[in-house]
C-alpha positions as CSV (number, residue, x, y, z in Angstrom):
1,R,124.6,4.2,80.3
2,L,124.0,7.9,80.1
3,E,122.3,7.9,76.9
4,A,119.8,5.3,78.3
5,L,119.1,7.4,81.5
6,A,118.7,10.5,79.4
7,G,116.1,8.9,77.2
8,E,114.2,7.4,80.3
9,L,114.0,10.8,81.9
10,D,112.9,12.3,78.7
11,L,110.1,9.6,78.2
12,A,109.2,10.3,81.9
13,G,109.0,14.0,81.3
14,E,111.3,14.6,84.3
15,R,113.8,17.4,84.3
16,Y,117.5,16.9,84.4
17,L,120.8,18.6,83.5
18,R,123.8,17.6,81.8
19,A,127.4,18.4,83.2
20,T,130.3,18.3,80.7
21,V,134.0,19.0,81.6
22,V,135.2,21.4,79.0
23,W,138.6,22.2,80.2
24,V,141.1,21.0,82.7
25,R,144.3,22.0,84.2
26,Q,146.1,19.1,85.9
27,P,146.3,17.7,88.6
28,A,142.5,16.9,88.3
29,S,140.7,13.9,88.4
30,G,138.1,15.0,85.5
31,R,139.2,15.0,81.9
32,V,137.9,16.9,79.0
33,G,134.7,15.3,77.7
34,D,133.5,13.6,81.0
35,A,130.0,13.9,81.6
36,A,127.2,13.5,84.0
37,I,123.5,13.6,84.3
38,I,122.0,15.4,87.3
39,D,118.3,14.5,88.0
40,A,115.8,16.6,89.6
41,G,116.5,15.0,93.0
42,G,120.1,16.1,92.8
43,T,121.6,12.7,92.1
44,L,124.8,12.7,90.0
45,H,125.0,9.9,87.5
46,G,128.3,9.6,85.5
47,W,131.7,11.1,86.1
48,I,132.8,14.8,86.0
49,G,135.5,14.6,88.6
50,G,135.7,13.2,92.3
51,A,135.0,14.2,95.7
52,C,136.3,17.7,95.1
53,T,133.9,18.2,92.1
54,E,130.7,16.4,92.5
55,P,129.4,18.4,95.7
56,V,129.9,21.9,93.9
57,V,128.2,20.4,90.6
58,R,125.2,19.2,92.5
59,R,124.8,22.5,94.5
60,E,125.2,24.5,91.3
61,A,122.7,22.1,89.5
62,R,120.0,23.0,92.0
63,A,120.4,26.7,91.1
64,I,120.6,26.2,87.4
65,M,117.4,24.0,87.5
66,A,115.6,26.5,89.4
67,E,116.8,29.5,87.0
68,G,116.8,27.5,83.7
69,V,119.9,29.3,82.7
70,P,123.0,27.4,81.7
71,R,126.3,28.1,83.4
72,L,130.0,27.7,83.0
73,I,131.5,26.9,86.4
74,Y,135.4,27.4,87.2
75,L,136.5,25.1,89.8
76,G,140.2,25.9,91.1
77,P,142.3,27.1,93.9
78,D,140.8,29.9,96.3
79,G,143.8,32.1,95.4
80,E,143.1,32.5,91.8
81,L,139.4,33.0,91.8
82,A,139.5,36.8,91.8
83,G,141.4,36.6,88.4
84,I,138.6,34.6,86.7
85,G,136.6,37.7,85.9
86,R,135.0,36.4,82.6
87,P,131.4,37.2,82.0
88,G,129.1,34.1,82.5
89,V,131.7,32.2,84.6
90,R,130.9,31.3,88.0
91,A,134.3,30.9,89.9
92,V,134.1,28.3,92.8
93,A,136.9,27.3,95.3
94,M,137.9,23.7,94.9
95,S,137.7,22.0,98.4
96,C,140.7,19.9,97.7
97,A,144.2,21.2,98.2
98,S,145.1,20.6,94.5
99,E,146.5,23.1,92.2
100,G,144.3,21.7,89.4
101,A,141.4,23.4,87.9
102,L,138.2,22.5,85.8
103,E,135.5,24.3,83.9
104,I,132.2,22.6,83.5
105,W,129.4,23.4,81.3
106,I,125.9,22.7,82.7
107,K,122.9,23.3,80.4
108,P,119.3,22.6,81.0
109,L,117.4,22.6,77.7
110,V,114.0,21.5,76.7
111,D,111.8,21.5,73.7
112,G,114.6,20.8,71.2
113,D,116.7,24.0,72.2
114,W,120.3,23.8,72.1
115,A,123.2,25.8,74.0
116,M,126.4,26.9,72.4
117,T,129.5,28.1,74.0
118,I,132.5,29.7,72.5
119,L,135.6,30.2,74.8
120,N,138.6,32.4,74.1
121,R,141.5,31.2,76.3
122,S,143.8,33.7,74.3
123,E,144.9,37.1,75.1
124,P,143.8,38.9,71.8
125,A,140.0,39.2,71.0
126,R,138.8,36.6,68.4
127,K,136.3,37.0,65.5
128,V,134.6,33.8,65.2
129,E,132.7,32.7,62.2
130,F,130.3,29.7,62.3
131,D,128.5,28.4,59.2
132,W,125.5,26.4,60.5
133,S,125.0,24.6,57.0
134,K,128.6,23.2,57.2
135,E,128.8,22.2,60.8
136,P,127.0,19.1,61.9
137,V,125.8,19.5,65.5
138,A,124.7,16.5,67.5
139,D,124.5,15.3,71.2
140,N,125.3,11.6,71.3
141,L,124.2,11.7,74.8
142,T,120.4,12.1,74.0
143,D,120.9,11.0,70.3
144,R,119.7,14.4,69.1
145,N,120.8,16.2,65.8
146,A,120.3,19.9,65.2
147,A,119.5,19.3,61.5
148,F,120.2,23.0,60.5
149,S,119.4,22.0,56.9
150,T,115.7,21.4,57.9
151,T,115.4,23.3,61.1
152,R,115.8,27.0,61.7
153,Y,116.8,28.2,64.9
154,Q,117.0,31.8,66.5
155,V,120.2,32.6,68.1
156,R,120.2,34.7,71.3
157,D,123.2,35.8,73.4
158,L,122.3,34.5,77.0
159,W,123.9,37.4,78.9
160,S,123.3,40.3,76.9
161,G,120.0,39.2,75.4
162,E,121.2,40.2,72.0
163,D,119.4,38.8,69.0
164,L,122.3,37.3,66.9
165,G,120.1,36.1,64.0
166,T,119.1,32.7,62.8
167,T,120.8,29.5,61.7
168,E,119.9,30.6,58.1
169,T,123.0,32.7,57.9
170,P,126.5,32.1,59.3
171,L,127.0,33.5,62.8
172,T,130.0,36.1,63.1
173,I,130.7,37.3,66.6
174,E,133.8,38.6,68.5
175,V,134.8,36.9,71.7
176,L,136.9,39.3,73.9
177,A,140.4,38.0,75.4
178,R,139.7,35.5,78.1
179,H,136.1,35.7,77.7
180,I,133.2,33.4,76.6
181,R,130.0,34.0,74.6
182,M,127.1,31.6,75.4
183,M,124.1,31.3,73.0
184,R,120.8,29.7,73.0
185,L,119.4,28.3,69.9
186,T,115.6,28.1,69.9
187,R,113.8,26.3,67.5
188,V,111.8,28.6,65.2
189,S,110.5,26.1,62.4
190,N,111.1,22.9,60.5
191,G,111.1,22.7,56.7
192,S,112.0,25.2,54.2
């Protein structure tokens, strides 16, 4: 159902966002992998959680659509928001009296660009190596494939603006303890 809607919106040239639950602490109604599309009018199609989650996601989607920058949203109890000091994460109090929490990744991408997020939930910093030629990347919601073997992308850190090279060579970056790195992959060329 979401795949068909994304296709219709693409054909019509209408803007939309995709929201995906990427982490959950129970009790919460959302599950990792739950997804929704938020259209330009703010209507949410799909499931990313119940009445505690949807109003926040719709509100954040309006801001993301205006700014054009992906965002990771942490929804949790008000008392723990001060401890969520990870760069690139917007911490928002959940309106329900639940001890559950969610992280939702929202991305507005057009023209064949991709977003990539690496989360380090552990204490030590982690060195991450990602070999584009060995990792298939696809989005089954929009039926797109990154096709790294035939398409070259420029990789840029979304917060620092740092140029991280292209997908012609493996990515090697450090992700600090309890932090994230968010990158945008912008298509540079097709073919060799």
